[in-house]
C-alpha positions in Angstrom: -66.0 17.7 -20.3 -62.4 18.2 -19.7 -59.9 15.4 -19.0 -59.6 16.8 -15.4 -63.3 16.3 -14.8 -63.1 12.7 -16.1 -60.1 12.0 -13.9 -61.9 13.4 -10.9 -65.0 11.3 -11.6 -62.9 8.2 -12.0 -61.0 9.0 -8.8 -64.3 9.5 -6.9 -65.6 6.2 -8.2 -62.5 4.4 -6.9 -62.8 6.2 -3.5 -66.5 5.2 -3.3 -65.6 1.6 -4.1 -62.9 1.5 -1.5 -65.2 3.0 1.1 -67.9 0.4 0.3 -65.4 -2.4 0.6 -64.1 -1.1 4.0 -67.7 -0.7 5.3 -68.6 -4.2 4.2 -65.5 -5.6 6.0 -66.4 -3.6 9.1 -70.0 -4.9 9.0 -68.8 -8.5 8.8 -66.4 -8.0 11.7 -69.2 -6.5 13.8 -71.6 -9.4 12.8 -68.9 -11.9 13.7 -68.5 -10.4 17.2 -72.3 -10.3 17.7 -72.6 -14.0 16.7 -69.8 -15.0 19.1 -71.3 -13.0 21.9 -74.7 -14.6 21.4 -73.1 -18.1 21.4 -71.2 -17.4 24.6 -74.3 -16.0 26.3 -76.3 -19.1 25.1 -73.6 -21.5 26.5 -73.6 -19.7 29.8 -77.4 -19.7 30.0 -77.5 -23.4 29.1 -74.9 -24.2 31.7 -76.9 -22.4 34.4 -80.1 -24.2 33.5 -78.4 -27.5 33.3 -76.7 -27.0 36.6 -80.0 -26.0 38.2 -81.8 -29.1 37.0 -79.0 -31.4 38.0 -78.4 -30.3 41.5 
């Protein structure tokens, strides 16, 4: 293999690692939003039920 092939393979590995890191950060961000949305929906539901029983 030529040096150019080795350089291309190394570059491709670095690109793949960067893309994997970016995807992981994106997944964490989406998961965080999903958790927050679930908590907010739960608090709203709890408030409605609590208000219904205490009227």
